C-alpha positions in Angstrom: 11.8 160.1 -55.4 14.5 158.4 -53.3 12.1 159.2 -50.3 9.1 157.9 -52.0 11.3 154.4 -53.6 12.3 153.9 -49.7 8.7 154.2 -48.7 7.5 151.8 -51.0 10.0 149.1 -49.6 9.3 149.8 -46.2 5.5 149.5 -46.6 6.1 146.0 -48.7 8.1 144.9 -45.8 5.1 144.9 -43.5 3.5 142.1 -44.8 4.0 138.9 -43.0 4.6 140.0 -40.0 5.7 137.5 -36.8 3.4 137.5 -34.1 3.3 138.5 -30.3 6.6 136.8 -28.8 7.6 135.0 -26.0 10.1 136.9 -23.3 11.5 134.1 -21.4 14.8 135.1 -23.2 14.7 138.4 -21.0 16.9 138.2 -17.9 13.8 138.9 -15.2 15.1 138.1 -11.9 12.2 138.1 -9.1 12.9 140.6 -7.2 13.6 144.1 -8.7 14.7 147.1 -7.1 13.5 149.6 -9.3 14.9 152.7 -7.3 16.2 154.0 -3.7 17.3 156.9 -1.8 18.6 158.2 1.1 16.9 161.1 2.8 19.3 163.8 3.6 18.1 164.7 7.2 17.1 161.5 8.5 19.4 159.0 6.7 16.5 156.7 6.3 16.8 154.3 3.1 13.6 154.2 1.1 13.5 151.3 -1.8 10.8 150.9 -4.4 10.7 147.5 -6.5 8.6 144.4 -6.8 8.3 141.0 -5.0 10.1 142.0 -1.8 7.9 139.4 0.1 5.2 140.1 3.2 5.6 137.3 5.3 9.2 137.3 6.6 10.9 140.8 6.4 13.8 140.8 3.9 17.5 141.6 4.2 19.0 145.1 3.1 22.7 145.6 2.8 24.8 148.5 1.9 28.7 147.5 0.6 27.8 144.2 2.7 27.1 146.1 5.9 23.5 145.5 7.2 20.7 148.1 7.2 17.9 147.4 9.8 14.3 147.0 8.1 11.8 149.3 9.8 8.9 148.1 7.6 8.4 146.4 4.0 5.7 145.4 1.9 5.6 143.7 -1.7 6.6 146.6 -3.4 8.3 149.1 -0.9 11.1 148.7 2.0 11.9 151.1 4.7 15.2 150.8 6.3 17.8 152.6 8.1 19.4 155.1 9.3 22.1 154.4 7.2 25.0 154.8 9.2 27.2 157.8 8.5 30.3 156.2 7.7 28.6 155.3 4.7 29.0 158.3 2.9 28.3 160.3 -0.4 29.0 158.7 -3.5 28.3 155.4 -5.4 27.8 152.0 -3.4 26.0 148.7 -4.3 22.6 148.0 -2.3 21.6 144.2 -2.2 17.8 143.4 -1.3 17.7 139.6 -0.4 13.9 138.3 0.4 12.0 135.1 0.5 11.5 132.6 3.3 14.4 130.8 2.1 16.1 133.9 0.8 16.6 132.8 -2.9 15.6 136.0 -4.4 17.9 138.7 -4.2 18.5 142.2 -6.4 21.3 144.6 -6.6 21.5 148.3 -7.3 23.9 150.8 -7.6 22.8 153.4 -5.0 24.2 157.1 -5.0 24.2 159.1 -1.6 25.2 162.5 -1.5 23.6 165.9 -1.4 22.0 167.1 -4.7 25.0 168.6 -6.8 25.2 172.8 -7.1 24.1 173.5 -10.6 25.8 176.5 -12.0 23.6 179.4 -13.3 22.9 180.0 -17.1 25.0 182.9 -18.4 23.2 185.5 -19.4 21.8 185.4 -23.4 23.9 187.2 -25.8 22.2 189.8 -27.6 20.9 189.1 -31.1 23.7 190.2 -33.6 21.2 191.6 -36.2 17.7 190.0 -35.0 17.6 187.2 -37.6 17.9 183.4 -37.2 21.4 182.5 -37.2 22.4 179.5 -39.1 25.8 178.0 -38.0 27.9 174.9 -39.5 28.7 173.0 -35.6 31.0 170.2 -37.8 32.2 169.7 -41.2 34.8 167.4 -40.8 33.5 164.7 -43.1 30.0 163.5 -43.8 28.6 164.3 -40.3 25.3 165.5 -38.2 23.2 162.1 -38.7 20.5 161.7 -36.3 21.1 164.7 -33.8 19.8 164.8 -30.7 20.3 168.3 -29.1 19.7 169.0 -25.0 20.3 172.2 -23.1 22.9 171.9 -20.2 22.4 173.0 -16.6 24.8 175.9 -17.5 22.4 176.8 -20.7 24.9 175.5 -23.2 23.3 173.5 -25.7 24.9 169.7 -26.6 24.5 167.8 -29.9 25.2 164.3 -29.8 25.3 162.9 -33.6 26.8 160.5 -36.5 29.9 161.1 -37.6 28.9 158.7 -40.9 32.4 158.8 -42.6 33.9 157.2 -39.8 31.0 155.5 -38.4 31.5 157.1 -34.8 29.3 158.8 -32.3 30.4 162.6 -31.4 28.9 165.1 -28.9 29.3 169.0 -29.9 28.9 171.2 -27.2 28.8 175.4 -28.0 30.8 177.4 -25.5 28.2 180.0 -25.6 24.3 180.4 -25.8 24.1 181.7 -29.0 27.0 178.6 -30.2 29.5 181.2 -32.0 32.3 178.5 -30.4 32.0 174.8 -30.2 33.8 172.5 -28.6 33.7 168.7 -30.3 34.4 164.9 -28.8 34.7 161.5 -29.9 32.3 159.7 -27.6 32.7 155.8 -29.3 34.9 155.1 -31.9 35.2 151.2 -31.7 33.6 149.9 -34.5 30.4 151.0 -36.5 28.4 152.9 -33.5 26.0 155.8 -33.0 23.1 155.0 -34.9 19.6 156.1 -33.8 21.4 158.6 -31.2 19.4 160.0 -28.0 20.6 162.3 -26.1 19.4 164.0 -22.5 20.8 165.7 -19.3 21.0 163.6 -16.0 19.9 164.8 -12.6 24.3 165.7 -12.1 24.0 167.8 -15.3 25.9 165.6 -17.2 25.2 164.3 -21.3 23.7 160.6 -21.1 23.7 159.1 -24.8 21.5 156.3 -25.9 22.7 154.7 -29.2 22.9 151.8 -31.3 26.2 149.6 -31.7 25.7 147.9 -35.4 28.6 146.1 -35.2 27.9 144.5 -31.7 24.5 144.7 -32.4 23.4 146.1 -29.3 21.8 149.1 -27.0 24.5 151.1 -25.6 24.5 153.9 -23.2 27.0 156.5 -23.0 27.5 158.4 -19.8 29.7 161.4 -19.8 32.0 162.3 -16.9 31.9 165.8 -17.7 29.8 168.2 -19.8 32.1 168.0 -23.2 32.0 164.5 -23.2 35.6 163.9 -23.7 35.2 160.6 -21.7 32.2 159.0 -20.9 31.5 155.6 -19.2 30.1 153.1 -21.5 27.4 150.2 -20.9 25.9 147.7 -22.9 21.9 147.7 -22.3 20.8 144.9 -24.3 23.0 142.5 -26.4 20.2 140.1 -27.4 20.7 140.9 -31.0 19.6 144.1 -33.1 18.1 145.8 -30.0 17.9 149.7 -30.4 17.7 150.6 -34.2 15.1 153.0 -33.0 15.7 154.4 -29.5 14.8 157.7 -27.5 16.0 158.1 -24.2 14.5 160.3 -20.8 15.9 160.7 -17.4 12.9 161.2 -14.7 13.7 163.0 -11.3 15.2 160.1 -9.6 18.4 160.4 -12.2 17.6 157.0 -13.2 17.6 157.2 -17.7 14.9 154.9 -19.2 15.5 154.1 -23.2 12.5 153.0 -25.1 13.8 151.0 -28.0 13.0 148.7 -31.1 14.0 145.0 -30.6 14.1 143.7 -34.5 14.4 139.9 -33.3 11.0 139.9 -31.9 9.8 143.1 -33.6 8.6 144.9 -30.1 8.9 147.9 -28.2 10.9 147.9 -25.1 11.5 149.8 -22.1 15.1 149.6 -20.2 14.5 151.1 -16.6 18.1 151.7 -15.6 18.8 150.7 -12.1 22.1 153.1 -12.0 22.9 156.4 -13.8 25.3 154.6 -16.0 22.7 151.9 -16.6 25.4 149.0 -16.3 21.9 147.4 -15.3 18.7 147.4 -16.2 15.0 145.9 -16.2 14.1 145.4 -19.8 10.3 145.6 -20.3 8.3 144.8 -23.2 5.6 147.1 -23.4 4.2 146.1 -26.7 4.5 142.9 -28.8 1.6 143.3 -30.8 2.9 142.8 -34.7 6.2 144.8 -35.8 5.9 147.9 -33.2 8.6 150.1 -31.6 9.6 152.0 -35.1 10.6 155.8 -34.9 9.7 156.1 -31.1 10.1 159.0 -28.8 9.9 159.2 -25.1 8.9 161.4 -22.7 8.1 161.3 -18.7 4.9 162.7 -17.5 4.5 165.0 -14.7 3.4 161.7 -12.1 7.1 160.0 -13.2 5.9 157.7 -15.5 7.1 157.2 -19.2 4.9 157.7 -22.2 6.0 156.7 -25.9 4.8 157.4 -29.4 6.0 155.2 -31.8 5.0 153.7 -35.2 3.0 150.1 -35.8 4.1 148.9 -38.9 1.9 146.1 -39.2 -0.9 148.6 -39.0 1.1 151.4 -40.1 -1.0 153.4 -37.2 0.7 156.1 -34.7 0.4 154.8 -31.2 1.1 155.7 -27.7 1.8 153.4 -24.7 1.8 154.8 -21.1 3.4 153.1 -18.3 1.0 152.7 -15.2 3.9 152.7 -12.7 7.4 153.5 -12.9 8.7 149.7 -13.7 6.5 149.9 -16.6 4.9 146.3 -14.8 1.5 147.4 -16.6 0.9 150.0 -19.4 -1.8 151.4 -21.4 -1.7 151.2 -25.2 -3.9 153.2 -27.7 -3.5 153.6 -31.4 -4.4 157.6 -32.0 -4.5 157.7 -35.6 -4.7 155.2 -38.6 -3.6 154.0 -41.9 -0.4 155.3 -43.3 0.9 157.6 -40.3 3.2 157.8 -37.7 6.5 156.8 -39.4 8.6 159.5 -38.0 7.2 160.7 -34.5 7.9 163.6 -31.6 6.4 163.5 -28.1 6.5 166.2 -25.5 4.5 167.1 -22.6 2.8 170.1 -22.8 2.3 173.2 -20.4 -1.0 171.5 -19.3 1.0 168.5 -18.4 -0.8 166.4 -21.1 1.3 164.5 -24.0 1.4 166.5 -27.4 2.6 164.2 -30.5 4.0 165.9 -33.9 4.0 163.0 -36.6 4.0 162.5 -40.3 1.1 161.4 -42.3 3.2 159.8 -44.9 0.0 158.5 -47.0 -0.6 161.9 -47.5 2.8 163.8 -47.1 1.3 165.9 -44.6 2.7 166.9 -41.2 0.0 166.3 -38.2 -0.2 166.7 -34.3 -2.2 165.1 -31.8 -3.1 166.3 -28.6 -3.7 164.0 -26.0 -6.9 164.4 -23.8 -5.5 162.6 -20.8 -2.1 161.4 -19.1 -2.1 158.1 -20.7 -3.3 159.3 -24.0 -6.1 156.9 -24.8 -7.7 159.7 -27.2 -6.4 162.9 -28.4 -7.2 165.6 -30.6 -5.9 165.2 -33.9 -5.6 168.0 -36.6 -3.5 168.4 -39.5 -0.7 171.3 -39.0 1.4 171.5 -42.4 -0.3 170.4 -46.3 1.4 172.3 -48.4 3.6 169.9 -50.8 5.1 166.9 -49.4 6.0 167.9 -45.7 6.3 166.7 -42.2 8.9 163.7 -42.3 11.3 163.8 -39.5 9.8 165.8 -36.9 11.0 167.4 -33.7 9.0 169.1 -31.0 9.6 171.1 -28.1 7.5 173.5 -26.0 8.2 176.9 -26.3 8.6 179.8 -23.4 5.2 181.1 -24.5 3.9 177.6 -23.7 3.3 176.5 -27.2 4.4 173.5 -28.9 7.1 174.5 -31.8 7.6 171.7 -34.2 10.8 171.5 -37.0 10.6 169.2 -40.0 11.8 168.3 -43.5 9.9 169.7 -46.4 10.9 167.1 -48.9 9.2 169.0 -51.7 11.8 171.6 -51.7 14.3 170.0 -49.4 14.0 172.6 -46.9 14.0 173.1 -42.8 10.8 174.3 -41.7 9.4 175.3 -38.6 5.6 175.3 -37.3 4.8 177.4 -34.1 1.3 176.6 -32.9 -1.1 179.3 -31.9 -2.9 177.3 -29.4 -2.0 174.4 -26.9 -3.6 171.7 -29.6 -2.2 173.3 -32.8 -5.6 173.9 -34.1 -3.2 176.7 -36.3 0.3 177.6 -36.7 2.7 179.8 -38.1 4.8 178.4 -40.8 8.7 179.3 -41.7 10.9 178.1 -44.0 14.4 178.2 -41.9 16.8 176.9 -44.1 16.2 176.6 -47.9 20.2 176.6 -48.9 20.6 173.4 -50.4 19.3 170.2 -49.3 18.4 170.5 -45.5 16.8 169.2 -42.7 16.7 164.9 -43.3 17.7 164.7 -39.8 16.4 166.9 -36.8 15.9 167.8 -33.3 14.7 170.9 -31.2 15.3 172.2 -27.8 14.4 175.4 -26.1 17.5 177.2 -24.5 18.0 178.9 -21.3 16.5 182.5 -23.2 13.6 180.8 -24.1 14.1 180.3 -27.9 14.3 177.5 -29.7 17.6 176.1 -31.4 17.5 173.6 -34.0 20.1 170.8 -34.9 19.8 169.2 -38.1 21.8 167.7 -41.5 23.1 169.5 -44.3 22.6 166.8 -47.4 24.1 169.0 -49.6 27.3 170.0 -47.7 27.6 166.8 -45.0 27.4 168.8 -42.5 25.8 169.3 -38.8 24.2 172.7 -38.7 22.5 174.6 -35.9 19.6 177.4 -36.4 19.5 179.5 -33.3 16.3 181.2 -33.5 15.6 185.2 -32.4 11.9 184.7 -31.7 9.5 182.2 -29.9 8.1 181.0 -33.6 11.9 181.4 -35.4 10.1 183.4 -37.8 12.9 186.0 -38.2 14.8 184.9 -41.1 17.1 187.0 -42.9 16.0 188.4 -45.9 17.6 187.3 -49.1 20.5 189.4 -50.4 19.5 192.3 -52.6 20.2 192.4 -56.4 21.2 195.9 -56.4 
């Protein structure tokens, strides 16, 4: 009943929504550096961006030291070689352009060899062959909005909200089986940590995007080590009420991309970080038609461009936006399913390279899935995955080692955590398993595939106020322990 009352309020609230807004408030300089790298062998510097000019070559400096420009176009610069005196580490790259040299931008440039990542430790043999249900944190009311990622060492990390203290925390398993856990307080300044989204950077360290309710700002924490006992925290957008729904992904260039809802304008934005810490970012509105961007989920396609699923609260539709380039200067938008769907989505790139979306049909209380027909997801094949009772809210999806989607979600008829293991890439049929039925569990969920190819599900235990983890012992997460014998 609580969920249905909330749903009624949300549906009534979509009336009278403002139309698309003017974005003159964005700090959007004429010249933009989107990404840059130094080639290790030649020491040549390659810069991608916008409005570098055509008639007069731009000026390029690293730490105020001039770098020879070899060629330039509106969107690309080749310069160098970079002097050997500019060694590995973080440097300030500046580009100045225009006939009057009035356009410029600065960028945090990382130079150095790609870090050597440790090999994942061997998988721990199953204790009894059944899915393990671990309590990860039980200190107060903890575990809201969990987001799980797998580090390069094969160990899971989970970012989540400590609701009792309104703090952002991170738990790191000390073994693949998660029998041991270390916990860290990432941000405790005020009421922080809502709409948490975590990913692993190219340096192997966690990055966490989240909403600071006290400062009304979208923030990013870049952990300084795998356990995140210290982090660099940056304000990504403080324009007001930015980030109440947030998701994050890290492309191969190492610069995080954050999709988020900007409540002031009721739009979906993408923040394209210009450094690994995201202390500066290009903010792009990618959909401003009505009240859009709720429950967004973000993935990076095989072409390196962002694609996001989200809820259109004005029309109550499931939508998808695909950036045509890394800078999201132009996008494709599509409404995949209409009328009472998408208030809860997750997206992943399938083994076939096409986006796959799990979402909640809240009109019929079903779990549905959309398998995109193309990378931009302009059309998709849609099916119902689970219709038994009131099911499908808070879905989270991953692609298993078998190449098939596996979806974790909430069964609110029984207050259980369930999993659907798709039997084919489009999920035309699925094997459904109840993973945890001990009390009211699974209101907040995320899923990842461990280094051993087996699913790990982070979720909130509402009955006990705990953060829990389901450690599956088969790709379908179907080996659940039998109930204890009465004899």
